[in-house]
Each structure stands twice: as C-alpha cells, then as structure tokens.
C-alpha positions as CSV (number, residue, x, y, z in Angstrom):
1,R,-1.9,-3.7,53.1
2,K,-3.9,-6.9,52.4
3,Y,-6.2,-4.9,50.2
4,D,-3.2,-3.6,48.1
5,M,-2.1,-7.2,47.5
6,F,-5.5,-8.1,46.0
7,R,-5.2,-5.2,43.5
8,I,-1.7,-6.1,42.5
9,R,-2.2,-9.8,42.1
10,P,-4.4,-9.5,38.9
11,L,-1.9,-7.1,37.5
12,I,0.9,-9.6,38.0
13,Y,-1.2,-12.3,36.3
14,I,-1.9,-10.1,33.3
15,L,1.8,-9.1,33.0
16,T,2.8,-12.8,33.2
17,V,0.4,-13.8,30.5
18,I,1.5,-11.0,28.2
19,G,5.1,-11.8,28.8
20,T,4.6,-15.5,28.1
21,A,2.7,-14.7,24.8
22,I,5.5,-12.4,23.7
23,A,8.2,-15.0,24.6
24,C,6.3,-17.8,22.7
25,N,6.2,-15.9,19.4
26,D,8.0,-17.6,16.5
27,I,11.6,-16.3,16.5
28,T,12.6,-17.6,13.1
29,P,15.4,-15.6,11.5
30,E,14.1,-13.2,8.9
31,K,16.1,-14.8,6.0
32,E,14.1,-18.0,6.5
33,Q,10.7,-16.3,6.6
34,L,9.7,-16.1,2.9
35,P,6.5,-14.5,1.9
36,D,3.9,-16.8,0.3
37,D,4.1,-15.0,-3.0
38,I,7.7,-16.2,-3.6
39,L,7.4,-19.7,-5.0
40,T,9.7,-22.0,-2.9
41,L,10.0,-25.7,-3.4
42,K,11.2,-27.8,-0.4
43,V,12.0,-31.5,-0.1
44,S,11.3,-33.7,3.0
45,A,14.8,-35.3,2.8
46,H,17.9,-34.4,0.9
47,K,19.0,-38.0,0.8
48,V,16.7,-41.0,0.4
49,S,17.6,-44.7,0.6
50,L,14.9,-46.7,-1.1
51,S,14.3,-50.4,-0.3
52,L,12.1,-53.2,-1.6
53,A,11.0,-54.0,2.0
54,E,9.6,-50.4,2.4
55,M,8.3,-50.0,-1.2
56,E,4.8,-48.9,0.0
57,E,6.1,-46.4,2.5
58,T,6.3,-42.7,1.7
59,A,9.9,-42.0,0.6
60,I,9.8,-38.3,-0.2
61,T,7.4,-35.3,-0.1
62,L,7.9,-32.2,-2.2
63,S,6.0,-29.1,-0.9
64,W,5.9,-25.5,-2.1
65,S,4.6,-22.1,-1.2
66,T,1.7,-20.6,-3.2
67,G,3.6,-18.2,-5.4
68,T,1.9,-15.2,-6.9
69,N,-0.7,-14.5,-9.5
70,Y,0.7,-11.0,-10.0
71,G,-2.5,-9.4,-8.8
72,T,-4.7,-10.9,-11.6
73,G,-7.1,-12.6,-9.2
74,K,-6.7,-15.9,-11.2
75,A,-5.9,-19.3,-9.8
76,I,-2.4,-20.5,-10.1
77,L,-1.8,-23.8,-11.9
78,Y,1.2,-25.9,-10.8
79,S,3.3,-28.5,-12.6
80,L,6.2,-30.6,-11.4
81,N,9.1,-32.0,-13.3
82,L,11.8,-34.4,-12.1
83,A,15.2,-35.0,-13.7
84,V,18.7,-36.4,-13.0
85,S,20.9,-33.5,-11.9
86,D,23.2,-33.6,-14.9
87,K,20.4,-33.6,-17.5
88,E,17.8,-31.1,-18.7
89,Y,14.2,-31.3,-17.7
90,D,12.0,-33.1,-20.3
91,N,8.8,-31.2,-20.8
92,N,7.1,-34.5,-21.9
93,D,7.6,-35.8,-18.3
94,E,6.0,-32.7,-16.7
95,I,3.2,-33.6,-14.3
96,E,0.3,-31.2,-14.4
97,L,-1.0,-30.8,-10.8
98,G,-3.8,-28.3,-11.2
99,K,-4.6,-25.6,-8.6
100,H,-4.8,-25.6,-4.8
101,L,-2.2,-28.4,-4.4
102,Y,0.9,-27.5,-2.4
103,S,2.6,-30.9,-2.0
104,I,3.1,-34.3,-3.5
105,S,4.4,-37.5,-2.0
106,Y,6.0,-40.6,-3.6
107,T,6.3,-44.1,-2.2
108,A,9.6,-45.9,-2.4
109,E,8.3,-47.9,-5.3
110,E,7.0,-44.9,-7.2
111,L,10.2,-42.9,-6.7
112,N,12.4,-45.9,-7.6
113,D,10.4,-46.4,-10.9
114,I,10.7,-42.7,-11.8
115,I,14.4,-42.6,-11.1
116,L,15.1,-45.8,-13.0
117,S,13.0,-44.5,-16.0
118,L,15.1,-41.3,-16.0
119,T,18.4,-43.2,-16.1
120,S,19.9,-46.2,-17.8
121,L,20.5,-47.9,-14.4
122,A,19.8,-51.6,-14.3
123,A,21.2,-52.4,-10.8
124,G,19.9,-51.2,-7.5
125,G,21.9,-49.6,-4.8
126,T,23.1,-46.8,-7.0
127,E,23.0,-43.2,-5.7
128,V,21.5,-40.8,-8.2
129,S,21.6,-37.0,-7.9
130,C,18.2,-35.7,-8.8
131,K,16.4,-32.4,-9.1
132,A,12.8,-31.3,-9.0
133,R,11.3,-28.1,-10.4
134,I,7.9,-26.7,-9.6
135,T,6.3,-24.2,-12.0
136,A,3.5,-21.8,-11.1
137,R,1.6,-20.5,-14.2
138,I,-1.3,-18.1,-14.4
139,P,-3.9,-19.1,-17.1
140,D,-3.9,-16.7,-20.1
141,E,-0.8,-14.9,-18.8
142,D,2.8,-15.0,-20.1
143,R,4.3,-14.9,-16.6
144,S,5.3,-17.8,-14.4
145,Q,7.5,-18.7,-11.5
146,T,9.8,-21.7,-10.9
147,S,11.6,-23.1,-8.0
148,E,14.1,-26.0,-7.9
149,V,15.5,-28.3,-5.3
150,S,18.1,-31.1,-5.4
151,F,18.2,-34.4,-3.6
152,I,20.0,-37.8,-3.7
153,V,18.2,-41.1,-4.2
154,E,19.7,-44.5,-3.6
155,T,17.7,-46.9,-5.8
156,Y,16.9,-50.6,-5.5
157,R,16.5,-53.3,-8.0
158,P,12.7,-54.0,-8.4
159,A,11.6,-57.6,-7.8
160,P,10.5,-59.5,-10.9
161,A,6.7,-59.8,-11.4
162,A,6.8,-63.6,-11.2
163,M,9.3,-66.0,-9.8
164,Y,9.6,-69.7,-10.8
165,L,10.7,-72.7,-8.8
166,T,12.0,-75.8,-10.4
167,G,13.0,-79.3,-9.3
168,S,12.4,-80.7,-5.9
169,A,11.8,-77.3,-4.4
170,T,8.2,-77.4,-5.7
171,G,7.1,-80.2,-3.3
172,S,5.0,-81.9,-6.0
173,D,5.4,-83.9,-9.1
174,A,5.4,-80.7,-11.2
175,Q,8.7,-79.6,-12.5
176,T,7.9,-75.8,-12.4
177,A,5.8,-73.8,-10.1
178,M,5.0,-70.1,-10.4
179,L,4.9,-67.8,-7.4
180,D,3.2,-64.4,-7.5
C-alpha cells in the first residue's frame, strides 16, 4: 500500500499543476478580445482634471492596437488628431507619429495648451468634451483604418511667464521687481 501512494502522489501533483494552469488562463469575455488587426484607440482616463500644481505629471495616455497592413507586408504609419467633440478634425493639426509607436502621453501642461488652442477659452476650470482619432495608413496604398475615442478635460488657466511685484513688497529701494 505504501508503494501505491508513492506512484499516486506524482500523478496528483501533475493534475494539480495542470488544473492551476487552466484556472489561471485569461477569462476575458470574447467581445473585449479584439484581434490586433482591428485598429482600436483607448484612453487612460475618460475624465481628466488638469492643474497647474501637477503640470509636469502625465495627464493622459492614448494607446492603440497595431491595425492591419492588409497583407502587403509594409509597415503601418500612424497619425493622431485631437479636436473638441462638437468640431471637425483639422488636418493641419494632425500629428505624424511614424511606425512602431503604439501610445502617446501628454503632461497636464501639454494637454492644457492643446485644449486651449483648440477652443476660445480664456479661463481655466472649464470642462471641454474632446475626441481623439488615430489613423493607420499603409505607404503607397489607398487603404487606411481609423479609430476614435472621447474624453473630458477640465482645463486650468496657465500662469503668466513673468510676474511683477511693486511697492513695499519688493524689500528694496526698487519700485518693481520681476519674478521668474
């Protein structure tokens, strides 16, 4: 009987390992598993609040799947365009990203500058509905793919490049001092 236990124990270990491996497989619903050849743009956050205090921090990341080259064997070239949701994309603002790049990130300052340039906003603290579009093109081919995503950005009013102090706040005989 003791001999039978030594033969069964390795079998139990093997079955346990196989069962664990099967149980640990990714069980993502099929509707969320998109093949790489379907161009899909994703955003790291659907609502972003920007602030002057965090202007150097990454505010948003846009990432996308590879898309398809339609069997041509050619590299896929990507371009990105941002716009306010209720306006059309401006092809002059399209950013050529080249090939083999599948994400781009913007700091709070960069994103704030982009959004303010797309709108006529002068004040910060305004929520703006935005959209981004990634386009995958194959050189010398008429076919391309696009994918779009929407997100909301709360802007901030950028600090002026220089600030001036006047009067007794300068701590010297000078009437005006410039702070950078």
